[in-house]
C-alpha atoms as one frame of an Amber mdcrd trajectory, in Angstrom:
protein
 -17.632  16.182 -10.558 -14.189  16.272  -8.846 -11.082  15.187 -10.748  -9.174
  12.267  -9.197  -5.432  11.910  -9.843  -3.567   8.617  -9.478  -0.209   9.182
  -7.771   2.035   6.296  -6.687  -1.050   4.083  -6.757  -3.058   6.390  -4.480
  -6.155   8.373  -5.465  -5.772  12.092  -4.765  -8.483  14.686  -5.290  -7.550
  17.579  -7.545  -8.008  21.114  -6.220 -11.071  23.141  -7.070 -10.797  25.328
 -10.132 -11.708  29.035 -10.230 -15.223  29.502  -8.884 -16.102  32.508 -11.044
 -14.558  35.043 -13.396 -11.402  36.462 -11.816 -11.763  34.368  -8.645  -8.913
  31.953  -7.834  -8.976  29.019  -5.421  -6.660  29.698  -2.424  -3.241  28.068
  -2.729  -1.352  26.067  -1.700  -4.014  23.580  -0.692  -3.937  21.988   2.782
  -1.506  19.070   3.123  -3.102  15.618   2.770  -1.455  12.641   4.485  -1.665
   9.910   1.842   0.192   7.100   3.620   1.892   6.662   6.989   3.581   3.396
   7.869   5.897   2.057  10.555   9.461   1.768   9.341  12.839   0.759  10.763
  15.449   3.484  10.359  19.206   3.529  10.802  20.479   5.824  13.553  24.186
   6.581  13.208  26.009   7.112  16.478  28.317  10.148  16.800  31.968   9.237
  16.224  33.539   8.354  19.549  36.621   6.391  20.532  34.381   3.444  21.438
  32.822   3.491  17.957  36.220   3.823  16.245  37.671   0.962  18.287  34.673
  -1.230  17.516  33.621  -1.399  21.153  30.270   0.208  20.353  28.103  -0.289
  17.238  28.220   2.637  14.799  24.605   2.148  13.778  21.397   1.286  15.580
  18.030   0.287  14.118  15.167   2.402  15.441  11.443   2.204  14.681   9.685
   5.320  13.436   7.230   6.430  10.780   7.534   7.029   7.062   4.931   9.449
   5.734   3.842  10.365   2.218   1.961  13.654   2.117   0.796  15.762  -0.824
  -0.490  19.234  -1.580  -1.239  21.331  -4.678   0.211  24.740  -5.501  -0.334
  27.024  -8.461   2.119  27.634 -11.279   0.005  30.180 -13.099  -3.092  32.340
 -12.568  -4.754  34.493 -15.217  -7.940  36.506 -14.940 -10.440  36.715 -17.785
  -9.395  38.872 -20.736 -11.196  40.121 -23.849  -8.863  38.257 -26.222  -6.942
  34.956 -26.260  -3.586  34.917 -24.456  -0.705  32.460 -24.891   1.976  32.315
 -22.171   4.996  30.156 -21.357   5.479  29.060 -17.753   8.760  27.643 -16.430
   8.689  25.412 -13.354  10.729  22.763 -11.546   9.778  19.094 -11.370  11.457
  16.159  -9.646  13.424  16.235  -6.399  13.753  19.749  -5.072  16.019  19.048
  -2.083  19.795  18.984  -2.443  21.849  15.881  -3.168  23.176  15.898   0.394
  19.620  15.899   1.758  18.700  13.032  -0.548  21.793  11.139   0.579  20.917
  11.689   4.230  17.364  10.531   3.606  18.615   7.354   1.915  21.069   6.622
   4.718  18.336   7.030   7.331  16.448   4.305   5.484  19.506   2.088   5.829
  20.585   2.309   2.209  23.887   3.486   0.753  25.193   3.777  -2.775  23.309
   5.194  -5.804  21.044   7.585  -3.968  18.040   7.833  -6.251  17.717   4.107
  -7.072  18.272   3.296  -3.410  15.630   5.707  -2.186  13.228   4.461  -4.839
  13.702   0.870  -3.668  13.341   1.795  -0.005  10.213   3.847  -0.509   8.668
   1.193  -2.736   9.226  -1.402  -0.036   7.691   0.815   2.611   4.718   2.223
   0.744   3.778  -0.647  -1.540   1.091  -2.457   0.373  -0.327  -3.664  -2.933
   1.195  -4.224  -6.355  -0.325  -0.976  -7.630   1.813   1.237  -5.398   5.225
   2.319  -6.613   7.556   5.247  -6.152   9.333   7.014  -8.988  11.661   9.860
  -8.110  13.783  11.818 -10.571  16.447  14.509 -10.488  15.060  18.041 -10.460
  14.726  19.678 -13.858  13.196  22.776 -15.381  10.196  22.319 -17.639   8.269
  24.786 -19.772   4.514  24.721 -20.135   2.657  26.586 -22.880  -0.727  27.823
 -21.664  -3.562  29.253 -23.730  -6.152  31.411 -22.008  -9.350  31.708 -23.997
 -11.387  34.939 -24.013 -13.598  35.468 -20.953 -11.895  32.533 -19.221 -10.172
  32.471 -15.825  -7.309  29.945 -15.725  -5.504  28.393 -12.758  -2.683  25.890
 -13.356  -1.788  23.549 -10.477   1.205  21.318  -9.680   1.155  18.377  -7.257
   3.900  18.322  -4.611   4.777  15.270  -2.507   6.871  15.059   0.663   8.416
  11.828   1.933   9.169  12.192   5.634  11.120   9.852   7.901  10.740  10.545
  11.611  11.857   8.776  14.786  12.912   9.498  18.362  16.205   8.713  20.060
  17.140   9.669  23.623  14.327  12.201  23.853  15.219  13.920  20.565  13.110
  13.776  17.406  14.899  13.196  14.103  13.044  14.246  10.959  14.254  14.036
   7.356  12.251  15.065   4.311  12.591  14.524   0.574  10.350  16.631  -1.685
   9.166  15.719  -5.165   7.352  18.098  -7.546   5.026  16.720 -10.228   5.658
  16.781 -13.964   3.538  17.245 -17.081   4.584  13.792 -18.316   3.113  12.130
 -15.227  -0.137  14.082 -15.493   0.548  15.991 -12.264  -0.006  19.424 -13.802
  -3.648  20.484 -14.114  -5.149  23.459 -15.914  -8.547  24.315 -14.402 -10.768
  27.053 -15.764 -13.946  29.016 -15.240 -16.186  28.311 -16.957 -15.187  24.654
 -16.995 -13.900  23.240 -20.275 -11.557  20.397 -21.329  -8.133  20.599 -19.654
  -5.506  22.427 -21.676  -2.409  21.289 -19.791  -1.091  18.913 -22.470
């Protein structure tokens, strides 16, 4: 029976685990579009004398789309061994783009000031069609996961990745900005799948 993960109020199917001893599921998985909604973005005009003199608006509201898409990638693969193995795996969770990219993304949504809270509020407003949907983004950080591989067991550890994409057209040109978020252990977005199947060992 497939594992279903709840992410931002959406149900996302977990990837398949190893199908047999020493056989890993291909990764990363295909991208799934989870939500795509119409959204009004702020287009900032290039600085011209007319803009500086106040003769032309500096910003213009333009309709486009805001997309939430997800995919899974592996943090760790280990083929079956004769004895138990314990490993430590370091990985990054949270926002993986730079602060300037996050700032740009927030400004395109028409928000300035504290970047992360602002983006959180904007995304919540856009994606929350029901009370169960919310968006929680955090600064990127390095986490360490301790994995135990039992004898004669093939282990594949997966991490959920989410991309928030704003896209619109202006004067025949397409503008596209993306903010990426990598799942954490705390949020249950790291899965350890084995062959043969047994209780998850990711926590």
